[in-house]
C-alpha positions as CSV (number, residue, x, y, z in Angstrom):
1,X,45.7,40.0,46.0
2,X,42.4,40.5,44.9
3,X,43.6,43.0,42.4
4,X,45.9,40.4,41.0
5,X,43.0,37.6,40.7
6,X,40.7,39.9,38.8
7,X,43.3,41.0,36.4
8,X,44.3,37.4,36.0
9,X,41.1,36.3,35.2
10,X,40.8,34.0,38.1
11,X,37.7,35.8,39.7
12,X,35.1,38.2,38.5
13,X,33.7,38.9,42.3
14,X,34.7,40.8,45.4
15,X,33.1,41.1,48.7
16,X,32.8,44.0,50.8
17,X,31.5,45.4,54.2
18,X,33.5,48.6,54.1
19,X,36.6,49.6,56.2
20,X,37.1,51.2,59.6
21,X,37.7,54.9,57.8
22,X,34.5,54.3,55.2
23,X,32.2,57.2,54.9
24,X,29.4,56.9,57.2
25,X,30.9,53.6,58.6
26,X,29.2,51.6,55.6
27,X,30.0,50.5,52.5
28,X,28.6,52.0,49.3
29,X,28.7,51.9,45.7
30,X,30.6,55.5,44.9
31,X,31.4,54.6,41.4
32,X,30.7,51.7,39.0
33,X,33.9,52.3,37.0
34,X,37.1,52.6,39.0
35,X,40.9,52.0,39.2
36,X,42.2,49.0,41.2
37,X,44.5,50.2,43.7
38,X,46.7,47.1,45.3
39,X,46.9,47.4,49.0
40,X,48.4,44.8,51.5
41,X,47.0,46.0,54.9
42,X,44.9,42.7,55.5
43,X,46.8,40.3,53.3
44,X,47.6,36.8,55.1
45,X,48.5,33.6,53.4
46,X,46.2,31.6,55.6
47,X,43.2,33.9,54.5
48,X,43.8,32.7,51.0
49,X,43.3,29.2,49.3
50,X,46.3,27.3,49.1
51,X,46.4,27.6,45.2
52,X,46.5,31.5,45.4
53,X,49.2,32.0,48.3
54,X,51.9,32.3,45.5
55,X,50.4,35.7,45.1
56,X,50.5,37.0,48.7
57,X,53.0,39.9,48.5
58,X,54.5,41.6,51.6
59,X,53.8,45.0,50.0
60,X,56.4,47.8,49.0
61,X,58.2,50.6,50.7
62,X,59.4,52.4,47.5
63,X,56.7,55.2,47.7
64,X,55.2,54.4,44.6
65,X,52.6,51.9,43.4
66,X,51.9,50.2,40.0
67,X,48.2,50.5,38.8
68,X,47.6,47.6,36.2
69,X,43.9,47.9,35.5
70,X,40.3,49.0,36.2
71,X,36.7,47.6,36.6
72,X,33.3,48.0,35.7
73,X,31.1,47.1,38.5
74,X,28.1,45.3,36.5
75,X,26.1,43.7,39.3
76,X,25.7,43.7,43.0
77,X,24.2,41.5,45.6
78,X,23.7,42.0,49.3
79,X,23.8,38.7,51.4
80,X,23.2,38.2,55.1
81,X,23.0,34.3,55.2
82,X,26.0,32.4,55.7
83,X,24.6,29.5,53.4
84,X,24.5,32.1,50.6
85,X,28.1,33.4,51.3
86,X,29.2,29.7,51.1
87,X,27.8,29.0,47.9
88,X,30.1,31.7,46.3
89,X,33.3,30.2,48.1
90,X,34.4,28.4,44.9
91,X,34.4,31.7,43.0
92,X,36.8,33.5,45.1
93,X,40.2,33.0,46.3
94,X,39.3,33.7,49.9
95,X,39.0,30.9,52.3
96,X,35.7,29.8,53.5
97,X,36.6,30.9,57.0
98,X,37.7,34.2,55.9
99,X,34.4,34.8,54.0
100,X,32.5,33.7,57.5
101,X,34.5,36.3,59.3
102,X,33.8,39.0,57.0
103,X,29.9,38.3,57.2
104,X,30.2,38.3,60.9
105,X,31.9,41.5,61.0
106,X,29.2,44.5,61.4
107,X,26.5,41.8,61.7
108,X,23.8,44.4,61.0
109,X,25.4,45.3,57.6
110,X,25.0,42.9,54.6
111,X,28.0,41.5,52.8
112,X,28.3,43.0,49.6
113,X,29.0,40.9,46.5
114,X,30.2,42.8,43.5
115,X,30.6,41.6,40.1
116,X,33.5,43.1,38.2
117,X,34.5,43.1,34.6
118,X,38.2,43.8,34.8
119,X,40.3,45.3,32.0
120,X,44.1,45.3,31.9
121,X,46.1,48.4,30.9
122,X,48.2,47.9,27.9
123,X,50.9,50.1,29.9
124,X,50.5,50.1,33.7
125,X,51.1,53.1,35.3
126,X,53.4,53.8,38.3
127,X,52.0,56.6,40.5
128,X,53.2,57.9,44.0
129,X,51.9,56.6,47.1
130,X,50.4,59.6,49.0
131,X,49.5,59.9,52.6
132,X,45.8,60.3,52.0
133,X,45.9,56.8,50.2
134,X,46.5,55.1,53.5
135,X,44.2,53.7,56.2
136,X,41.4,51.1,56.1
137,X,39.0,52.3,53.4
138,X,37.2,50.8,50.3
139,X,37.4,53.9,48.0
140,X,40.4,56.5,47.3
141,X,40.4,59.5,44.7
142,X,43.4,58.9,42.8
143,X,45.1,62.2,41.9
144,X,47.6,60.9,39.6
145,X,45.3,59.1,37.0
146,X,42.4,60.1,34.8
147,X,39.0,60.3,36.1
148,X,37.6,58.0,33.6
149,X,39.7,54.6,33.5
150,X,38.6,53.4,29.8
151,X,40.3,56.6,28.1
152,X,43.6,54.3,28.4
153,X,44.3,51.4,26.1
154,X,43.5,48.2,28.0
155,X,41.9,44.7,27.1
156,X,39.4,42.6,29.4
157,X,40.8,40.1,31.4
158,X,38.4,37.6,30.4
159,X,36.7,37.2,26.9
160,X,33.0,38.3,26.7
161,X,31.6,34.8,26.4
162,X,33.8,33.5,29.2
163,X,32.5,36.6,31.3
164,X,28.9,36.0,30.3
165,X,29.1,32.6,31.4
166,X,30.5,33.2,34.6
167,X,28.3,36.1,35.1
168,X,25.2,33.6,34.8
169,X,26.6,31.0,37.4
170,X,27.0,33.6,40.0
171,X,23.2,35.0,39.5
172,X,22.0,31.4,39.8
173,X,23.7,30.9,43.0
174,X,22.4,33.9,44.7
175,X,18.9,33.8,46.3
176,X,17.5,36.9,44.6
177,X,19.9,37.0,41.5
178,X,21.9,40.2,40.7
179,X,21.0,43.9,40.5
180,X,22.6,45.1,37.4
181,X,24.1,48.2,37.4
182,X,25.4,50.6,34.5
183,X,28.9,51.9,34.1
184,X,29.5,55.4,35.1
185,X,30.5,57.6,32.2
186,X,33.0,60.4,32.7
187,X,30.1,62.9,32.5
188,X,28.1,61.6,35.2
189,X,30.8,60.4,37.4
190,X,29.8,61.4,41.2
191,X,33.5,62.0,42.0
192,X,33.7,65.3,39.8
193,X,37.1,66.8,38.9
194,X,40.3,65.1,37.6
195,X,40.9,62.8,40.3
196,X,40.1,59.0,39.3
197,X,38.1,56.9,41.8
198,X,39.8,53.8,43.0
199,X,38.8,50.8,45.0
200,X,41.3,49.2,47.2
């Protein structure tokens, strides 16, 4: 659902607390450039604003998944105040109730806000679903895609001007603004090797 929203240009944000299978049990920024891997484990229509419920999908049993794009994570913030989370509600496809639930889960951990510049592949890639891609985790290493997504032809989901304007609006909604991050180059990537990092 969020993958579709990002690639359609409907939002430039995602929120994260980390999954049950997260390394060290906490969310962390493993990479600032990553593939978008669509998953369906927590997808429910009542968690999505009515205008976007048409995108809710029951998933696939075909043994394959379509990878349609990737993101650069260009800014982050960590929130603990419910009012600050609510202020971002209009910029996400999630309902306010869902955002409040995410904030309450793992109360000692902040809710991460990720600002993402999404890119749509000119030619989406279909890859096999592997057993190691299952489970509740924010990050995967995709063995079937390049380590650096930018080597494949793609176009931004929103224009440069639109993205800059929306980024400015998000920064003004946050109490301490955004922490900027730079895209990780293939040479500096922490994952190493041929596998491409992916956010689920």
